[in-house]
C-alpha positions in Angstrom: 94.4 160.5 148.6 93.7 161.6 152.2 90.0 161.6 153.1 88.7 165.2 153.7 85.2 166.6 153.2 82.6 168.8 154.6 79.0 167.5 155.1 75.8 169.3 155.9 75.0 166.7 158.6 75.9 167.0 162.3 78.1 163.8 162.0 81.6 164.4 160.8 83.2 162.3 158.0 85.8 160.9 160.4 83.1 159.7 162.8 81.3 158.0 160.0 84.5 156.5 158.8 85.1 154.9 162.2 81.6 153.4 162.4 81.7 151.3 159.3 84.2 150.5 156.6 81.3 149.7 154.3 79.6 153.0 155.0 83.0 154.7 154.5 83.1 153.6 150.9 79.7 155.0 150.2 80.4 158.2 152.0 83.6 158.6 150.1 81.6 158.5 146.9 79.1 161.0 148.1 81.8 163.3 149.4 83.8 163.1 146.1 80.6 164.0 144.2 80.1 166.9 146.5 83.7 168.1 145.9 83.3 167.8 142.1 80.0 169.7 142.1 81.4 172.4 144.4 84.5 172.9 142.3 82.3 172.9 139.1 79.9 175.6 140.4 82.9 177.8 141.1 83.9 177.7 137.5 81.8 180.4 135.6 82.0 178.6 132.2 80.5 175.4 133.7 77.9 177.4 135.5 76.8 179.1 132.3 76.6 175.8 130.5 74.6 174.3 133.3 72.1 177.2 133.3 71.7 177.0 129.5 71.1 173.3 129.7 68.5 173.8 132.4 66.8 176.5 130.4 66.6 174.3 127.2 65.2 171.5 129.2 62.4 173.7 130.6 61.6 175.0 127.1 61.4 171.5 125.7 59.1 170.5 128.6 56.8 173.4 128.0 56.5 172.8 124.2 55.7 169.1 124.7 53.1 170.0 127.3 51.5 172.5 124.9 51.5 170.0 122.0 49.9 167.3 124.1 47.2 169.6 125.5 43.9 169.7 123.7 43.4 173.3 122.3 39.8 174.3 121.4 39.6 175.7 117.8 38.7 179.3 117.3 35.0 179.9 116.6 33.8 181.4 113.4 32.5 184.5 115.1 35.9 185.1 116.9 37.7 184.6 113.6 35.6 187.2 111.8 36.0 189.6 114.8 39.8 189.3 114.5 39.8 189.6 110.7 37.6 192.8 110.9 40.3 194.5 112.9 43.0 193.9 110.4 43.8 196.7 107.9 42.3 195.9 104.5 43.2 197.4 101.1 40.5 196.9 98.5 41.2 197.1 94.8 40.3 200.4 93.0 37.1 200.5 91.0 36.6 201.4 87.4 33.4 203.2 88.4 32.6 206.3 90.4 29.2 206.7 92.0 27.1 209.9 92.2 25.2 209.8 95.5 22.6 212.4 94.6 21.6 210.6 91.4 22.1 207.0 92.7 24.1 206.0 89.6 27.7 204.8 89.0 29.6 205.9 85.9 32.8 204.7 84.3 35.9 206.7 85.3 37.8 208.9 82.9 39.7 207.6 79.9 43.0 208.4 81.6 42.0 206.4 84.7 40.8 203.5 82.6 44.3 203.3 81.1 46.0 203.7 84.5 43.8 201.2 86.3 43.9 198.7 83.3 40.1 198.6 83.2 38.6 196.4 80.6 35.7 194.1 80.0 36.7 190.5 80.8 35.2 187.1 80.4 33.7 186.1 83.8 35.8 183.9 86.0 32.9 183.4 88.4 29.3 182.2 87.6 26.3 182.3 89.8 24.0 179.6 88.4 21.4 179.1 91.1 18.0 177.5 90.2 15.4 180.0 89.0 13.4 181.7 91.8 16.1 180.8 94.3 17.6 184.3 94.8 20.3 184.2 92.1 19.8 187.8 90.9 19.5 189.1 94.4 22.7 187.3 95.4 24.4 188.8 92.4 23.3 192.3 93.3 24.5 192.0 96.9 27.8 190.4 95.8 28.4 193.3 93.4 28.6 195.6 96.5 31.9 194.1 97.4 34.9 196.1 96.2 36.6 193.0 94.9 33.7 191.7 92.9 32.1 193.2 89.8 28.9 191.8 88.2 27.5 192.4 84.8 26.1 195.8 84.2 22.7 194.5 83.2 20.9 191.2 82.4 23.4 189.4 80.2 22.1 187.2 77.4 24.4 184.1 77.2 24.6 184.8 73.5 23.7 181.4 72.0 21.0 183.0 69.7 23.3 185.6 68.2 26.5 183.6 68.4 25.2 180.3 67.0 27.3 177.3 68.0 30.6 179.1 67.8 31.8 179.3 71.4 34.3 182.1 70.5 31.5 184.3 69.3 29.4 183.5 72.4 32.3 184.3 74.6 32.8 187.6 72.8 29.1 188.5 73.1 29.2 187.8 76.9 32.4 189.7 77.4 31.0 192.7 75.5 28.1 192.9 78.0 30.3 192.7 81.1 31.2 195.6 83.4 34.8 196.9 83.4 37.2 195.5 86.0 40.7 196.0 87.1 43.2 193.0 87.3 42.7 192.8 91.0 38.9 192.4 90.8 36.8 189.3 90.1 34.4 189.6 87.2 31.2 187.5 87.7 27.9 186.7 85.9 24.7 185.8 87.7 22.2 184.1 85.5 19.7 181.4 86.6 19.2 180.3 83.1 22.6 178.6 83.3 21.2 176.1 85.7 18.7 174.6 83.2 18.2 176.3 79.8 21.8 177.4 79.0 23.8 174.7 80.8 25.2 173.5 77.5 26.6 177.0 76.8 28.4 177.3 80.1 29.9 173.8 79.8 31.2 174.7 76.3 32.5 178.0 77.7 34.6 176.1 80.3 37.3 175.5 77.7 37.9 179.2 77.5 37.8 179.9 81.3 40.7 179.9 83.7 41.5 176.7 85.5 40.4 178.3 88.8 37.0 179.5 87.4 34.3 179.0 90.0 30.6 178.3 90.2 28.2 179.5 93.0 25.0 177.5 93.1 22.2 178.8 95.3 19.3 176.5 95.9 16.1 176.8 98.0 13.4 174.5 99.1 12.3 172.9 95.8 8.6 173.1 96.9 8.8 176.9 97.6 10.8 177.4 94.4 8.1 175.7 92.3 5.3 177.7 94.0 7.2 181.0 93.4 7.8 180.2 89.8 4.2 179.2 89.2 2.9 182.6 90.3 5.7 184.4 88.6 5.0 182.8 85.2 1.3 183.2 85.8 1.8 186.9 86.4 3.8 187.2 83.2 1.1 185.5 81.2 -1.6 187.9 82.5 0.5 191.0 81.6 -0.2 193.1 78.6 1.2 191.3 75.6 3.3 194.3 74.7 4.9 194.2 78.1 5.7 190.5 77.8 7.2 191.0 74.4 9.6 193.5 75.9 11.1 190.8 78.0 10.9 187.8 75.7 11.2 187.6 71.9 8.1 185.9 70.6 9.6 182.4 69.9 11.3 182.2 73.2 8.2 183.4 75.0 6.1 180.6 73.5 8.6 177.9 74.3 9.0 179.3 77.8 5.3 179.1 78.6 4.9 175.7 76.9 7.5 174.2 79.1 5.4 174.9 82.2 2.1 173.7 80.8 0.3 176.1 83.1 -3.2 175.3 84.4 -5.7 177.2 86.5 -4.2 176.3 89.9 -0.9 175.2 91.2 -2.3 171.9 92.4 -3.8 171.0 89.0 -0.6 172.1 87.2 1.7 169.8 89.1 -0.6 166.8 89.6 -2.4 164.4 87.3 -4.8 162.7 89.7 -2.2 161.5 92.4 0.8 161.5 90.1 3.5 164.2 90.3 4.0 165.6 86.7 7.8 165.2 86.9 8.2 166.1 83.2 7.1 169.7 83.4 9.5 172.6 84.1 8.0 173.5 87.5 8.9 170.1 88.9 11.9 169.1 86.9 14.0 172.1 87.9 13.7 171.1 91.6 15.5 167.8 90.9 18.7 169.6 91.8 20.9 166.5 91.9 20.3 165.8 88.2 21.5 169.3 87.2 24.5 169.3 89.6 25.6 165.9 88.4 25.6 167.1 84.8 27.9 170.0 85.8 30.3 167.6 87.6 31.1 166.1 84.2 32.9 169.4 83.4 33.7 171.2 86.7 35.3 169.8 89.8 33.4 169.8 93.1 36.1 172.1 94.7 35.2 174.7 92.1 31.7 174.9 93.4 30.1 176.6 96.4 26.5 175.6 97.3 24.4 178.1 99.1 21.2 177.7 101.0 18.6 180.0 99.5 16.3 179.8 102.5 19.2 181.0 104.7 20.0 183.8 102.3 16.4 185.1 102.6 16.7 185.2 106.4 20.3 186.2 106.9 22.1 187.5 103.7 25.1 188.5 105.8 25.9 184.9 106.8 25.7 183.7 103.1 27.8 186.6 101.8 30.5 185.8 104.3 30.5 182.2 103.0 31.1 183.7 99.5 34.0 185.8 100.8 35.7 182.8 102.4 35.1 180.6 99.2 36.7 183.3 97.0 39.5 184.2 99.5 38.7 187.9 99.3 38.9 190.4 102.2 35.9 190.6 104.5 33.7 193.6 103.6 30.1 192.9 104.6 28.8 194.0 108.0 25.5 193.6 109.8 24.8 197.4 109.4 24.8 196.9 105.6 21.5 195.1 105.6 18.1 195.8 107.0 14.8 193.8 106.7 12.0 195.6 105.0 8.4 194.6 105.8 7.0 196.0 102.6 9.3 193.9 100.4 9.6 190.9 102.7 13.4 190.8 102.1 16.6 192.6 103.2 17.7 195.8 101.6 21.3 197.0 101.2 22.5 200.1 102.9 26.1 200.9 101.7 26.8 204.6 101.4 29.5 204.0 98.7 26.9 202.2 96.5 23.7 204.2 96.4 22.8 202.4 93.1 21.9 199.2 94.9 19.1 199.1 97.5 16.3 196.6 97.5 15.6 193.7 95.3 12.6 193.5 93.0 9.3 193.5 94.8 8.0 190.4 93.0 10.7 188.3 94.7 8.9 188.8 98.0 5.3 188.6 96.8 3.1 186.5 99.1 1.5 183.5 97.4 -1.9 182.0 97.8 -2.4 179.1 100.2 -1.6 175.7 98.8 -3.4 172.5 99.8 -1.4 170.9 102.7 -1.8 167.4 101.3 -0.3 168.5 98.0 2.7 170.0 99.9 3.1 166.8 101.8 3.1 164.8 98.5 5.7 167.1 97.1 7.8 166.8 100.2 7.8 163.0 99.9 8.6 163.3 96.2 11.6 165.6 96.5 13.1 164.1 99.7 15.2 161.3 98.1 16.6 163.7 95.5 17.6 166.1 98.2 19.2 163.4 100.3 21.1 162.2 97.2 22.3 165.8 96.5 23.5 166.3 100.1 25.5 163.1 100.0 27.0 164.0 96.7 28.2 167.5 97.7 28.7 167.0 101.5 26.3 169.8 102.6 23.0 169.7 104.4 20.3 172.2 103.5 18.1 173.9 106.1 14.8 172.9 104.5 15.5 169.1 105.0 14.9 169.7 108.8 11.3 170.6 108.2 10.5 168.0 105.5 
């Protein structure tokens, strides 16, 4: 094949050929490659294939570069900001509220049938320790369109139902509010944490597999102080008022468990020994109660909330609840405002005028306690709190100050 090519250099192929036979061989290869490429680029099919291959190579390179690059995770605040912009459709309610009377009534009989409203056994239980904000949390949760709490203080039913768990379940269900299939029925009762733990554990056999527990706990020292003054106030009330809250036998047993004395310090101490056996102190040994529940329920079914955080920032805690239950975000900062008179936050949701502030006694200021007694209690509770944190994988805010 006669040698013929065109180069981009100023030296012709024939001149290079004359200079060196060795170089001629190499130039021949270069020129032949140039001829092949030139002919290929003039073929439209080859040109398209070449462009496609180049495009695919660029895409592969970009994907690999993205995969290898460290991407910062989205922050919680950014996630909530994005989620708040998405359209949300909440389930319809079985109740209609009258804003002028601040009450909510059941819808008409026709709507009850259409919405499939009925009283259902709870699938969510709030079992926080007494005086930790259990009832207040329940009231604020009831504001969410997807959540419906009991219409009033529900008696677990063990007195009227005996040991028959079916009867107890029927009594509880009969006291629940009406819900639609798209709503979650829940029951908030601090008694489940201590007194009625056995009832709830027995009830677990009738619950759905995805039934959940929310356990709200506060600083055990503050909890004990709050309960002491709460019980003391009950004992000082008119007997007729007390009997309206407790039947006589329960009232006697209730007060006997606390073994109340004149002062908080004398009640919890015998000389320098913490009276671990009395109700005021024993309730704060949270890890013992939680361990007992883990015999029946799995840890993934439980959400542990910090009662001290709830007092200061209910919105933060309620959003934890939303994420745990996988329900749409509803609560906003404008829904809550701190009230100096009560010492806690009050709700402000136009669609629910029936729920405003929690009971005043939840925020009552207590007398000063001897600092040395507080330090003794802190040392006593610390190992139990550490054990609990290791067990559930959550750190509580009060451990930073102990």
